[in-house]
Short mmCIF file of the C-alpha atoms (twelve columns), coordinates in Angstrom:
data_MODEL
# 
_entry.id   MODEL 
# 
loop_
_atom_site.group_PDB 
_atom_site.id 
_atom_site.type_symbol 
_atom_site.label_atom_id 
_atom_site.label_alt_id 
_atom_site.label_comp_id 
_atom_site.label_asym_id 
_atom_site.label_seq_id 
_atom_site.Cartn_x 
_atom_site.Cartn_y 
_atom_site.Cartn_z 
_atom_site.pdbx_PDB_model_num 
ATOM 1   C CA . MET A 1   -13.204 47.460  -22.867 1 
ATOM 2   C CA . ASN A 2   -10.948 44.635  -24.094 1 
ATOM 3   C CA . LEU A 3   -12.124 41.072  -23.599 1 
ATOM 4   C CA . ARG A 4   -9.692  40.165  -20.585 1 
ATOM 5   C CA . LYS A 5   -10.987 43.231  -18.646 1 
ATOM 6   C CA . ARG A 6   -14.509 42.250  -19.511 1 
ATOM 7   C CA . VAL A 7   -14.241 38.824  -18.221 1 
ATOM 8   C CA . LEU A 8   -12.572 39.971  -14.883 1 
ATOM 9   C CA . ARG A 9   -15.210 42.686  -14.497 1 
ATOM 10  C CA . LEU A 10  -18.173 40.149  -15.098 1 
ATOM 11  C CA . ALA A 11  -16.653 37.734  -12.539 1 
ATOM 12  C CA . GLU A 12  -16.704 40.450  -9.966  1 
ATOM 13  C CA . THR A 13  -20.142 41.510  -10.931 1 
ATOM 14  C CA . TYR A 14  -21.600 38.021  -10.636 1 
ATOM 15  C CA . TYR A 15  -19.493 36.997  -7.618  1 
ATOM 16  C CA . LEU A 16  -22.048 37.679  -5.002  1 
ATOM 17  C CA . ASP A 17  -24.806 35.599  -6.770  1 
ATOM 18  C CA . ILE A 18  -22.467 32.714  -7.393  1 
ATOM 19  C CA . MET A 19  -21.259 32.829  -3.774  1 
ATOM 20  C CA . GLY A 20  -24.914 32.321  -2.765  1 
ATOM 21  C CA . ILE A 21  -25.312 29.468  -5.192  1 
ATOM 22  C CA . ARG A 22  -22.061 27.795  -3.793  1 
ATOM 23  C CA . ASN A 23  -23.531 28.326  -0.216  1 
ATOM 24  C CA . HIS A 24  -26.964 26.697  -1.153  1 
ATOM 25  C CA . LEU A 25  -25.073 23.777  -2.711  1 
ATOM 26  C CA . HIS A 26  -22.767 23.404  0.369   1 
ATOM 27  C CA . ARG A 27  -25.752 23.338  2.762   1 
ATOM 28  C CA . PHE A 28  -27.475 20.491  0.899   1 
ATOM 29  C CA . PRO A 29  -24.888 17.994  -0.166  1 
ATOM 30  C CA . GLU A 30  -25.672 14.526  -1.614  1 
ATOM 31  C CA . LEU A 31  -23.679 11.428  -2.086  1 
ATOM 32  C CA . SER A 32  -22.595 9.928   -5.382  1 
ATOM 33  C CA . PHE A 33  -25.374 8.926   -7.905  1 
ATOM 34  C CA . GLU A 34  -27.983 10.465  -5.274  1 
ATOM 35  C CA . GLU A 35  -27.644 13.944  -6.363  1 
ATOM 36  C CA . PHE A 36  -31.348 14.431  -7.209  1 
ATOM 37  C CA . SER A 37  -32.006 17.883  -5.420  1 
ATOM 38  C CA . THR A 38  -28.601 19.041  -6.616  1 
ATOM 39  C CA . SER A 39  -29.449 18.236  -10.171 1 
ATOM 40  C CA . ALA A 40  -32.907 19.882  -9.823  1 
ATOM 41  C CA . TYR A 41  -31.390 22.991  -8.369  1 
ATOM 42  C CA . ILE A 42  -28.718 23.334  -11.344 1 
ATOM 43  C CA . GLN A 43  -31.522 22.788  -13.854 1 
ATOM 44  C CA . GLU A 44  -33.445 25.650  -12.311 1 
ATOM 45  C CA . GLN A 45  -30.383 27.889  -12.531 1 
ATOM 46  C CA . LEU A 46  -29.904 27.097  -16.213 1 
ATOM 47  C CA . LYS A 47  -33.471 27.695  -16.856 1 
ATOM 48  C CA . ILE A 48  -33.123 31.065  -15.260 1 
ATOM 49  C CA . LEU A 49  -30.321 31.745  -17.726 1 
ATOM 50  C CA . ASP A 50  -32.241 30.395  -20.641 1 
ATOM 51  C CA . ILE A 51  -29.561 27.934  -21.422 1 
ATOM 52  C CA . PRO A 52  -30.874 24.739  -23.065 1 
ATOM 53  C CA . PHE A 53  -29.847 21.423  -21.549 1 
ATOM 54  C CA . GLN A 54  -30.556 17.779  -21.391 1 
ATOM 55  C CA . ALA A 55  -30.797 16.022  -18.101 1 
ATOM 56  C CA . GLY A 56  -31.116 12.351  -16.618 1 
ATOM 57  C CA . PHE A 57  -27.789 11.086  -17.746 1 
ATOM 58  C CA . VAL A 58  -26.819 8.425   -15.255 1 
ATOM 59  C CA . ARG A 59  -30.134 9.735   -13.441 1 
ATOM 60  C CA . THR A 60  -28.795 13.070  -12.391 1 
ATOM 61  C CA . GLY A 61  -26.226 14.283  -14.837 1 
ATOM 62  C CA . ILE A 62  -26.847 17.323  -16.991 1 
ATOM 63  C CA . VAL A 63  -25.245 18.752  -20.220 1 
ATOM 64  C CA . GLY A 64  -26.073 22.291  -20.964 1 
ATOM 65  C CA . ARG A 65  -25.234 24.010  -24.416 1 
ATOM 66  C CA . ILE A 66  -24.231 27.516  -25.207 1 
ATOM 67  C CA . GLU A 67  -23.739 28.513  -28.801 1 
ATOM 68  C CA . GLY A 68  -21.855 31.474  -30.018 1 
ATOM 69  C CA . LYS A 69  -21.369 32.578  -33.637 1 
ATOM 70  C CA . ASN A 70  -20.751 29.754  -36.059 1 
ATOM 71  C CA . PRO A 71  -21.614 27.020  -33.524 1 
ATOM 72  C CA . ALA A 72  -20.329 24.233  -35.639 1 
ATOM 73  C CA . LYS A 73  -16.733 25.671  -35.856 1 
ATOM 74  C CA . ARG A 74  -15.378 24.220  -32.721 1 
ATOM 75  C CA . MET A 75  -16.697 22.533  -29.319 1 
ATOM 76  C CA . ILE A 76  -15.301 22.727  -25.870 1 
ATOM 77  C CA . ALA A 77  -16.829 20.889  -22.894 1 
ATOM 78  C CA . LEU A 78  -16.429 22.062  -19.407 1 
ATOM 79  C CA . ARG A 79  -16.953 19.758  -16.555 1 
ATOM 80  C CA . ALA A 80  -17.989 19.914  -12.743 1 
ATOM 81  C CA . GLU A 81  -18.799 17.242  -10.418 1 
ATOM 82  C CA . MET A 82  -21.985 17.124  -8.228  1 
ATOM 83  C CA . ASP A 83  -21.449 14.602  -5.554  1 
ATOM 84  C CA . ALA A 84  -20.509 15.104  -1.818  1 
ATOM 85  C CA . LEU A 85  -18.752 12.849  0.532   1 
ATOM 86  C CA . PRO A 86  -19.938 10.756  3.673   1 
ATOM 87  C CA . VAL A 87  -18.097 13.071  5.838   1 
ATOM 88  C CA . THR A 88  -19.746 14.927  9.025   1 
ATOM 89  C CA . GLU A 89  -18.792 18.576  8.566   1 
ATOM 90  C CA . MET A 90  -16.957 20.194  11.573  1 
ATOM 91  C CA . ASN A 91  -17.028 23.875  10.306  1 
ATOM 92  C CA . ASP A 92  -19.012 26.371  12.325  1 
ATOM 93  C CA . ILE A 93  -20.203 28.608  9.273   1 
ATOM 94  C CA . PRO A 94  -23.547 29.719  8.136   1 
ATOM 95  C CA . SER A 95  -23.476 27.521  5.157   1 
ATOM 96  C CA . ARG A 96  -22.729 24.372  7.093   1 
ATOM 97  C CA . SER A 97  -23.993 21.151  5.702   1 
ATOM 98  C CA . GLU A 98  -27.679 20.438  6.748   1 
ATOM 99  C CA . ASN A 99  -27.570 16.797  5.662   1 
ATOM 100 C CA . PRO A 100 -26.194 14.813  8.467   1 
ATOM 101 C CA . GLY A 101 -23.095 12.747  7.500   1 
ATOM 102 C CA . ARG A 102 -22.718 14.324  4.143   1 
ATOM 103 C CA . MET A 103 -20.392 17.253  3.151   1 
ATOM 104 C CA . HIS A 104 -18.825 18.793  0.145   1 
ATOM 105 C CA . ALA A 105 -15.348 18.103  1.552   1 
ATOM 106 C CA . CYS A 106 -13.730 18.075  -1.840  1 
ATOM 107 C CA . GLY A 107 -14.955 21.294  -3.341  1 
ATOM 108 C CA . HIS A 108 -17.404 20.085  -5.716  1 
ATOM 109 C CA . ASP A 109 -19.763 22.987  -4.548  1 
ATOM 110 C CA . MET A 110 -17.170 25.358  -5.624  1 
ATOM 111 C CA . HIS A 111 -16.895 23.505  -9.015  1 
ATOM 112 C CA . MET A 112 -20.537 23.565  -9.645  1 
ATOM 113 C CA . ALA A 113 -21.021 27.220  -8.786  1 
ATOM 114 C CA . ALA A 114 -17.949 28.305  -10.827 1 
ATOM 115 C CA . LEU A 115 -19.417 26.415  -13.844 1 
ATOM 116 C CA . LEU A 116 -22.595 28.171  -13.530 1 
ATOM 117 C CA . GLY A 117 -20.868 31.528  -13.142 1 
ATOM 118 C CA . THR A 118 -18.782 30.617  -16.231 1 
ATOM 119 C CA . ALA A 119 -22.054 29.839  -17.917 1 
ATOM 120 C CA . ARG A 120 -23.529 33.274  -17.030 1 
ATOM 121 C CA . ILE A 121 -20.317 35.101  -18.294 1 
ATOM 122 C CA . LEU A 122 -20.238 33.114  -21.592 1 
ATOM 123 C CA . ARG A 123 -23.951 33.645  -22.203 1 
ATOM 124 C CA . THR A 124 -23.402 37.402  -21.796 1 
ATOM 125 C CA . LEU A 125 -20.391 37.181  -24.195 1 
ATOM 126 C CA . LYS A 126 -22.038 34.942  -26.900 1 
ATOM 127 C CA . SER A 127 -21.262 37.526  -29.543 1 
ATOM 128 C CA . ARG A 128 -17.509 37.436  -28.585 1 
ATOM 129 C CA . PHE A 129 -16.851 33.730  -29.582 1 
ATOM 130 C CA . GLU A 130 -17.344 31.280  -32.372 1 
ATOM 131 C CA . GLY A 131 -18.098 27.731  -31.425 1 
ATOM 132 C CA . THR A 132 -20.135 25.691  -28.872 1 
ATOM 133 C CA . VAL A 133 -19.595 25.218  -25.180 1 
ATOM 134 C CA . LEU A 134 -21.057 22.087  -23.400 1 
ATOM 135 C CA . LEU A 135 -21.597 22.418  -19.667 1 
ATOM 136 C CA . VAL A 136 -21.081 19.014  -18.168 1 
ATOM 137 C CA . PHE A 137 -22.604 18.476  -14.572 1 
ATOM 138 C CA . GLN A 138 -21.337 15.003  -13.668 1 
ATOM 139 C CA . PRO A 139 -22.565 12.648  -10.920 1 
ATOM 140 C CA . GLY A 140 -20.645 10.090  -8.925  1 
ATOM 141 C CA . ASP A 141 -17.001 11.318  -9.135  1 
ATOM 142 C CA . GLU A 142 -16.181 9.829   -5.794  1 
ATOM 143 C CA . LYS A 143 -17.532 6.333   -6.347  1 
ATOM 144 C CA . LEU A 144 -16.658 3.570   -8.744  1 
ATOM 145 C CA . PRO A 145 -17.235 3.077   -11.550 1 
ATOM 146 C CA . GLY A 146 -17.243 6.855   -11.812 1 
ATOM 147 C CA . GLY A 147 -19.894 9.089   -13.350 1 
ATOM 148 C CA . ALA A 148 -17.649 10.215  -16.104 1 
ATOM 149 C CA . ALA A 149 -17.365 6.589   -17.603 1 
ATOM 150 C CA . LEU A 150 -21.109 6.116   -17.227 1 
ATOM 151 C CA . MET A 151 -22.042 9.403   -18.911 1 
ATOM 152 C CA . LEU A 152 -19.776 8.305   -21.786 1 
ATOM 153 C CA . GLY A 153 -21.468 5.003   -21.917 1 
ATOM 154 C CA . GLU A 154 -24.829 6.757   -22.148 1 
ATOM 155 C CA . ASP A 155 -23.582 9.046   -24.869 1 
ATOM 156 C CA . ALA A 156 -24.148 12.163  -22.897 1 
ATOM 157 C CA . PHE A 157 -22.616 14.296  -25.560 1 
ATOM 158 C CA . GLN A 158 -25.118 12.938  -28.195 1 
ATOM 159 C CA . GLY A 159 -22.737 11.833  -30.765 1 
ATOM 160 C CA . CYS A 160 -20.648 15.007  -30.615 1 
ATOM 161 C CA . LYS A 161 -16.930 14.815  -30.021 1 
ATOM 162 C CA . PRO A 162 -15.511 17.959  -28.177 1 
ATOM 163 C CA . ASP A 163 -12.243 19.243  -29.537 1 
ATOM 164 C CA . LEU A 164 -11.383 19.790  -25.927 1 
ATOM 165 C CA . ILE A 165 -12.633 19.071  -22.313 1 
ATOM 166 C CA . ILE A 166 -11.620 21.084  -19.345 1 
ATOM 167 C CA . GLY A 167 -11.984 20.288  -15.750 1 
ATOM 168 C CA . GLN A 168 -10.823 22.311  -12.704 1 
ATOM 169 C CA . HIS A 169 -10.348 21.404  -9.110  1 
ATOM 170 C CA . ALA A 170 -10.019 23.212  -5.922  1 
ATOM 171 C CA . ILE A 171 -6.795  22.595  -3.852  1 
ATOM 172 C CA . PRO A 172 -6.023  23.879  -0.419  1 
ATOM 173 C CA . GLY A 173 -2.444  24.748  0.288   1 
ATOM 174 C CA . LEU A 174 -2.278  26.805  -2.891  1 
ATOM 175 C CA . GLU A 175 -3.265  30.466  -2.267  1 
ATOM 176 C CA . THR A 176 -6.286  31.948  -3.727  1 
ATOM 177 C CA . GLY A 177 -5.827  33.595  -7.082  1 
ATOM 178 C CA . ILE A 178 -3.281  31.021  -8.136  1 
ATOM 179 C CA . VAL A 179 -3.766  28.202  -10.703 1 
ATOM 180 C CA . GLY A 180 -1.575  25.215  -11.571 1 
ATOM 181 C CA . TYR A 181 -0.986  23.015  -14.432 1 
ATOM 182 C CA . ARG A 182 0.876   19.866  -15.287 1 
ATOM 183 C CA . HIS A 183 1.327   18.731  -18.757 1 
ATOM 184 C CA . GLY A 184 1.049   14.988  -19.714 1 
ATOM 185 C CA . ALA A 185 0.355   12.316  -17.029 1 
ATOM 186 C CA . TYR A 186 -0.868  14.181  -13.882 1 
ATOM 187 C CA . MET A 187 -2.847  11.734  -11.574 1 
ATOM 188 C CA . ALA A 188 -2.605  8.078   -11.062 1 
ATOM 189 C CA . SER A 189 -4.794  5.118   -11.898 1 
ATOM 190 C CA . SER A 190 -6.632  3.506   -8.900  1 
ATOM 191 C CA . ASP A 191 -7.589  -0.244  -8.528  1 
ATOM 192 C CA . GLU A 192 -8.932  -1.951  -5.598  1 
ATOM 193 C CA . ILE A 193 -7.554  -5.428  -4.800  1 
ATOM 194 C CA . SER A 194 -9.127  -8.071  -2.588  1 
ATOM 195 C CA . ILE A 195 -7.302  -11.222 -1.649  1 
ATOM 196 C CA . ALA A 196 -9.013  -14.135 0.247   1 
ATOM 197 C CA . VAL A 197 -6.385  -16.257 1.855   1 
ATOM 198 C CA . LYS A 198 -7.603  -19.712 2.740   1 
ATOM 199 C CA . GLY A 199 -5.958  -22.100 5.258   1 
ATOM 200 C CA . SER A 200 -7.328  -24.445 8.037   1 
ATOM 201 C CA . SER A 201 -8.393  -23.336 11.554  1 
ATOM 202 C CA . GLY A 202 -6.547  -24.778 14.554  1 
ATOM 203 C CA . GLN A 203 -4.874  -24.059 17.813  1 
ATOM 204 C CA . ALA A 204 -1.886  -21.936 18.438  1 
ATOM 205 C CA . ALA A 205 -0.364  -24.532 20.650  1 
ATOM 206 C CA . LEU A 206 -0.422  -27.025 17.543  1 
ATOM 207 C CA . PRO A 207 1.128   -25.022 14.737  1 
ATOM 208 C CA . HIS A 208 2.146   -28.140 12.778  1 
ATOM 209 C CA . THR A 209 -1.535  -29.086 12.377  1 
ATOM 210 C CA . PRO A 210 -3.249  -26.230 10.680  1 
ATOM 211 C CA . VAL A 211 -2.417  -24.187 7.643   1 
ATOM 212 C CA . ASP A 212 -2.065  -20.615 9.001   1 
ATOM 213 C CA . PRO A 213 -3.639  -18.200 6.670   1 
ATOM 214 C CA . VAL A 214 -2.468  -15.294 8.900   1 
ATOM 215 C CA . ALA A 215 1.197   -16.125 8.269   1 
ATOM 216 C CA . ILE A 216 0.441   -16.721 4.559   1 
ATOM 217 C CA . ALA A 217 -1.259  -13.289 4.261   1 
ATOM 218 C CA . ALA A 218 1.797   -11.608 5.935   1 
ATOM 219 C CA . HIS A 219 4.018   -13.242 3.466   1 
ATOM 220 C CA . ILE A 220 1.850   -12.363 0.587   1 
ATOM 221 C CA . ILE A 221 1.948   -8.661  1.663   1 
ATOM 222 C CA . LEU A 222 5.655   -8.856  1.816   1 
ATOM 223 C CA . ALA A 223 6.075   -10.550 -1.474  1 
ATOM 224 C CA . LEU A 224 3.958   -8.110  -3.134  1 
ATOM 225 C CA . GLN A 225 5.910   -5.057  -2.016  1 
ATOM 226 C CA . HIS A 226 8.658   -6.618  -4.358  1 
ATOM 227 C CA . ILE A 227 6.453   -5.722  -7.290  1 
ATOM 228 C CA . VAL A 228 6.582   -1.962  -6.458  1 
ATOM 229 C CA . SER A 229 10.236  -1.871  -5.041  1 
ATOM 230 C CA . SER A 230 12.016  -4.004  -7.646  1 
ATOM 231 C CA . SER A 231 9.926   -4.616  -10.610 1 
ATOM 232 C CA . THR A 232 8.787   -1.016  -11.518 1 
ATOM 233 C CA . ASN A 233 10.576  1.316   -13.783 1 
ATOM 234 C CA . ALA A 234 11.987  4.092   -11.491 1 
ATOM 235 C CA . ALA A 235 10.450  6.569   -13.815 1 
ATOM 236 C CA . VAL A 236 6.952   5.267   -13.086 1 
ATOM 237 C CA . PRO A 237 5.624   6.009   -9.616  1 
ATOM 238 C CA . SER A 238 3.560   3.287   -8.050  1 
ATOM 239 C CA . VAL A 239 1.908   2.517   -4.842  1 
ATOM 240 C CA . LEU A 240 0.610   -0.798  -3.500  1 
ATOM 241 C CA . THR A 241 -0.927  -0.755  -0.105  1 
ATOM 242 C CA . PHE A 242 -3.185  -2.943  1.953   1 
ATOM 243 C CA . GLY A 243 -5.207  -0.946  4.579   1 
ATOM 244 C CA . LYS A 244 -7.693  -3.587  5.738   1 
ATOM 245 C CA . ILE A 245 -7.050  -7.130  6.868   1 
ATOM 246 C CA . GLU A 246 -9.987  -9.187  8.473   1 
ATOM 247 C CA . THR A 247 -10.015 -12.442 10.195  1 
ATOM 248 C CA . THR A 248 -12.189 -14.422 12.686  1 
ATOM 249 C CA . GLY A 249 -9.130  -15.929 14.498  1 
ATOM 250 C CA . THR A 250 -8.576  -15.548 18.259  1 
ATOM 251 C CA . ALA A 251 -5.496  -14.880 20.330  1 
ATOM 252 C CA . ASP A 252 -4.763  -18.537 20.575  1 
ATOM 253 C CA . GLY A 253 -6.222  -19.969 17.510  1 
ATOM 254 C CA . PHE A 254 -5.908  -19.874 13.873  1 
ATOM 255 C CA . PRO A 255 -8.737  -18.687 11.583  1 
ATOM 256 C CA . SER A 256 -9.599  -20.450 8.230   1 
ATOM 257 C CA . GLU A 257 -9.526  -17.482 6.138   1 
ATOM 258 C CA . VAL A 258 -7.973  -13.989 5.976   1 
ATOM 259 C CA . ILE A 259 -9.428  -11.159 3.852   1 
ATOM 260 C CA . MET A 260 -7.113  -8.434  2.760   1 
ATOM 261 C CA . GLU A 261 -8.113  -5.245  0.883   1 
ATOM 262 C CA . GLY A 262 -5.851  -2.693  -0.704  1 
ATOM 263 C CA . THR A 263 -5.203  -0.410  -3.647  1 
ATOM 264 C CA . PHE A 264 -2.714  -0.207  -6.481  1 
ATOM 265 C CA . LYS A 265 -1.843  3.215   -8.118  1 
ATOM 266 C CA . THR A 266 0.466   3.895   -11.033 1 
ATOM 267 C CA . MET A 267 1.193   6.461   -13.664 1 
ATOM 268 C CA . ASN A 268 1.581   4.085   -16.596 1 
ATOM 269 C CA . GLU A 269 -1.237  2.103   -18.196 1 
ATOM 270 C CA . SER A 270 0.913   -0.574  -19.749 1 
ATOM 271 C CA . TRP A 271 2.606   -1.319  -16.272 1 
ATOM 272 C CA . ARG A 272 -0.832  -1.216  -14.670 1 
ATOM 273 C CA . LYS A 273 -1.891  -4.212  -16.624 1 
ATOM 274 C CA . GLU A 274 1.266   -6.082  -16.214 1 
ATOM 275 C CA . ALA A 275 1.304   -5.413  -12.509 1 
ATOM 276 C CA . HIS A 276 -2.091  -6.812  -12.104 1 
ATOM 277 C CA . ASP A 277 -1.009  -10.077 -13.579 1 
ATOM 278 C CA . ARG A 278 2.123   -10.202 -11.273 1 
ATOM 279 C CA . ILE A 279 -0.130  -9.612  -8.239  1 
ATOM 280 C CA . VAL A 280 -2.257  -12.402 -9.041  1 
ATOM 281 C CA . ARG A 281 0.581   -14.803 -9.844  1 
ATOM 282 C CA . LEU A 282 2.670   -13.944 -6.854  1 
ATOM 283 C CA . ALA A 283 -0.220  -14.082 -4.189  1 
ATOM 284 C CA . LYS A 284 -1.360  -17.453 -5.618  1 
ATOM 285 C CA . GLY A 285 2.093   -18.899 -5.852  1 
ATOM 286 C CA . THR A 286 2.991   -17.618 -2.311  1 
ATOM 287 C CA . ALA A 287 -0.186  -19.139 -0.715  1 
ATOM 288 C CA . GLU A 288 0.290   -22.419 -2.610  1 
ATOM 289 C CA . GLY A 289 3.941   -22.703 -1.636  1 
ATOM 290 C CA . MET A 290 2.768   -22.454 2.120   1 
ATOM 291 C CA . GLY A 291 0.110   -25.159 1.696   1 
ATOM 292 C CA . GLY A 292 -2.877  -22.882 1.383   1 
ATOM 293 C CA . SER A 293 -4.592  -20.977 -1.450  1 
ATOM 294 C CA . CYS A 294 -6.019  -17.528 -2.311  1 
ATOM 295 C CA . GLU A 295 -8.525  -15.877 -4.519  1 
ATOM 296 C CA . VAL A 296 -7.537  -12.556 -5.990  1 
ATOM 297 C CA . SER A 297 -10.093 -9.959  -7.236  1 
ATOM 298 C CA . ILE A 298 -8.908  -6.761  -8.854  1 
ATOM 299 C CA . LEU A 299 -11.581 -4.051  -9.438  1 
ATOM 300 C CA . PHE A 300 -10.473 -1.707  -12.281 1 
ATOM 301 C CA . GLY A 301 -10.816 1.857   -10.915 1 
ATOM 302 C CA . TYR A 302 -9.931  5.107   -12.535 1 
ATOM 303 C CA . PRO A 303 -7.233  5.251   -15.298 1 
ATOM 304 C CA . VAL A 304 -4.175  7.515   -15.353 1 
ATOM 305 C CA . LEU A 305 -5.351  11.234  -16.029 1 
ATOM 306 C CA . ASN A 306 -3.316  12.525  -19.046 1 
ATOM 307 C CA . ASN A 307 -3.502  16.168  -19.847 1 
ATOM 308 C CA . HIS A 308 -2.978  16.877  -23.515 1 
ATOM 309 C CA . ALA A 309 0.570   18.385  -23.530 1 
ATOM 310 C CA . GLY A 310 -0.077  20.830  -26.268 1 
ATOM 311 C CA . TYR A 311 -3.425  22.163  -24.916 1 
ATOM 312 C CA . SER A 312 -2.207  22.083  -21.394 1 
ATOM 313 C CA . ALA A 313 0.717   24.294  -22.225 1 
ATOM 314 C CA . ARG A 314 -1.507  26.676  -24.193 1 
ATOM 315 C CA . ALA A 315 -3.949  26.810  -21.164 1 
ATOM 316 C CA . ALA A 316 -1.163  27.686  -18.813 1 
ATOM 317 C CA . GLU A 317 -0.124  30.580  -21.132 1 
ATOM 318 C CA . PHE A 318 -3.744  31.789  -21.505 1 
ATOM 319 C CA . SER A 319 -3.850  31.901  -17.735 1 
ATOM 320 C CA . ARG A 320 -0.675  33.918  -17.516 1 
ATOM 321 C CA . GLN A 321 -2.378  36.337  -19.833 1 
ATOM 322 C CA . LEU A 322 -5.479  36.661  -17.626 1 
ATOM 323 C CA . LEU A 323 -3.835  36.488  -14.039 1 
ATOM 324 C CA . GLY A 324 -0.230  37.327  -14.524 1 
ATOM 325 C CA . ASN A 325 2.924   35.161  -14.650 1 
ATOM 326 C CA . ASP A 326 3.346   34.867  -10.733 1 
ATOM 327 C CA . LYS A 327 -0.179  33.347  -10.542 1 
ATOM 328 C CA . VAL A 328 0.435   30.262  -12.706 1 
ATOM 329 C CA . ILE A 329 2.509   27.429  -11.415 1 
ATOM 330 C CA . ASP A 330 3.627   23.908  -12.476 1 
ATOM 331 C CA . LEU A 331 2.118   21.030  -10.453 1 
ATOM 332 C CA . GLU A 332 3.716   18.111  -9.258  1 
ATOM 333 C CA . LEU A 333 2.652   14.481  -9.970  1 
ATOM 334 C CA . ARG A 334 -0.135  13.243  -7.656  1 
ATOM 335 C CA . LEU A 335 -0.954  9.603   -6.876  1 
ATOM 336 C CA . THR A 336 -4.443  10.454  -6.012  1 
ATOM 337 C CA . SER A 337 -7.053  9.623   -8.636  1 
ATOM 338 C CA . GLU A 338 -9.773  11.394  -10.449 1 
ATOM 339 C CA . ASP A 339 -12.456 9.995   -12.837 1 
ATOM 340 C CA . PHE A 340 -12.136 12.974  -15.189 1 
ATOM 341 C CA . ALA A 341 -9.413  10.557  -16.433 1 
ATOM 342 C CA . PHE A 342 -12.034 8.682   -18.346 1 
ATOM 343 C CA . PHE A 343 -12.774 11.822  -20.338 1 
ATOM 344 C CA . SER A 344 -9.034  12.267  -20.948 1 
ATOM 345 C CA . GLN A 345 -9.070  8.801   -22.694 1 
ATOM 346 C CA . HIS A 346 -11.734 9.974   -25.236 1 
ATOM 347 C CA . PHE A 347 -11.017 13.648  -25.856 1 
ATOM 348 C CA . PRO A 348 -8.023  15.999  -25.617 1 
ATOM 349 C CA . ALA A 349 -8.187  17.080  -21.934 1 
ATOM 350 C CA . VAL A 350 -6.962  19.841  -19.648 1 
ATOM 351 C CA . PHE A 351 -7.357  19.348  -15.983 1 
ATOM 352 C CA . TYR A 352 -6.036  22.076  -13.585 1 
ATOM 353 C CA . ARG A 353 -6.131  23.308  -10.022 1 
ATOM 354 C CA . PHE A 354 -7.098  26.520  -8.474  1 
ATOM 355 C CA . GLY A 355 -5.958  27.616  -5.011  1 
ATOM 356 C CA . THR A 356 -8.479  27.811  -2.202  1 
ATOM 357 C CA . THR A 357 -6.265  28.986  0.779   1 
ATOM 358 C CA . ASP A 358 -6.535  32.543  1.750   1 
ATOM 359 C CA . PRO A 359 -3.447  34.746  2.190   1 
ATOM 360 C CA . GLU A 360 -3.715  34.409  5.958   1 
ATOM 361 C CA . GLY A 361 -3.630  30.619  5.835   1 
ATOM 362 C CA . ARG A 362 -6.984  30.076  7.663   1 
ATOM 363 C CA . TYR A 363 -8.533  27.851  5.001   1 
ATOM 364 C CA . ASN A 364 -5.895  25.185  4.797   1 
ATOM 365 C CA . ALA A 365 -7.549  21.928  5.885   1 
ATOM 366 C CA . PRO A 366 -6.857  19.099  3.269   1 
ATOM 367 C CA . LEU A 367 -9.510  17.724  0.844   1 
ATOM 368 C CA . HIS A 368 -11.942 15.038  2.306   1 
ATOM 369 C CA . SER A 369 -11.312 16.528  5.872   1 
ATOM 370 C CA . PRO A 370 -14.438 17.373  8.018   1 
ATOM 371 C CA . ASN A 371 -12.517 20.803  8.373   1 
ATOM 372 C CA . PHE A 372 -12.123 21.552  4.814   1 
ATOM 373 C CA . ILE A 373 -13.354 24.945  3.653   1 
ATOM 374 C CA . ALA A 374 -12.497 26.984  0.685   1 
ATOM 375 C CA . ASP A 375 -11.908 30.620  0.617   1 
ATOM 376 C CA . GLU A 376 -14.945 31.831  -1.276  1 
ATOM 377 C CA . ASN A 377 -12.859 34.496  -3.066  1 
ATOM 378 C CA . ALA A 378 -11.454 31.656  -5.037  1 
ATOM 379 C CA . LEU A 379 -14.677 31.599  -7.006  1 
ATOM 380 C CA . LYS A 380 -13.577 34.730  -8.801  1 
ATOM 381 C CA . THR A 381 -10.518 33.054  -10.062 1 
ATOM 382 C CA . ALA A 382 -12.336 29.696  -10.870 1 
ATOM 383 C CA . MET A 383 -15.033 31.520  -12.871 1 
ATOM 384 C CA . SER A 384 -12.861 34.044  -14.767 1 
ATOM 385 C CA . ASN A 385 -10.005 31.472  -15.535 1 
ATOM 386 C CA . LEU A 386 -12.400 28.899  -16.930 1 
ATOM 387 C CA . THR A 387 -14.262 31.565  -18.783 1 
ATOM 388 C CA . TRP A 388 -10.918 33.023  -20.251 1 
ATOM 389 C CA . LEU A 389 -9.667  29.464  -21.226 1 
ATOM 390 C CA . THR A 390 -12.919 28.703  -23.048 1 
ATOM 391 C CA . LEU A 391 -12.822 31.879  -25.006 1 
ATOM 392 C CA . SER A 392 -9.217  31.785  -25.787 1 
ATOM 393 C CA . PHE A 393 -9.418  28.266  -27.200 1 
ATOM 394 C CA . LEU A 394 -12.508 28.999  -29.150 1 
ATOM 395 C CA . ASN A 395 -11.037 32.093  -30.700 1 
ATOM 396 C CA . ASP A 396 -7.613  30.568  -31.104 1 
ATOM 397 C CA . THR A 397 -6.794  30.494  -34.801 1 
# 
């Protein structure tokens, strides 16, 4: 039996066991950096497979290791996230979350299960590849500063530098059995902005007396839109949005302070830094020009996720070999963010999507929704494709 057929056959063989693992993980979700039971469960699964690992990175992170022939020839890391979201699940399913207010609403249960399935297949096929595979189970994808950055900071790869790191992510709206790639920049950076606008409190009937911070805040928001609409290269998508404004004012009285919180996203790191400077200067200048003042705080979030153009193109071709030409698509840019981007800054990286919507369209709720549910058959694609990519890159001459 050729290697392609063997991979597909093994994915089918292990499917029911991996689905059981996914169902367990879905029932017991844990929030970012609190994945203690999840980590313990994964460690037990690795022990069952007799796969050596090290645990405790950023408290719950795990790095397993599978060696084929000639382990030093090449190294590929495979990453899955472990954390869930603070969402109350609305799905009436047997594997519904048993942890109130917590849910795997972003597919991370699928990612972990698929990586364990991939590990099982690779262990079975150790004699069919040269090199080493790292299995990276990462905490805290959903919460700044991001578990990827923290694992790198703790040298989770123990001084090793993978030749390639691969991550995959579930996506509803794309039919089960289909995978998607984008070469180069794929997902946006994401930074949190907080602006405290200070004026002086007073009565609405005496507008000449106080310095109205509400009016200043409004002018700042309008002025900052100029950064995106007029100052950005049209080829670099950017978003600047303020979704939270707080004040203690009343219907007929000015407050002394307004707090605004928002986010800035872009697809270019150089422009990102320049935009930060412009945001600070424009906000302060607007406030001072109207007689007030403001303090601007920008919390650096996740960087731009860049897929290595060459490896990503090769990955798409490998997937066509496994799944067929009609099962591999090109993805559009996304202005959402992903902390796998930190890995892409340190190693050549490929981050792709696998569809989780069944042919009947029943499982189509968006990610982060309390109604999100993935078609479990997508595990077969997630396992087989990740395994095939790993084998193909390791054996690529």
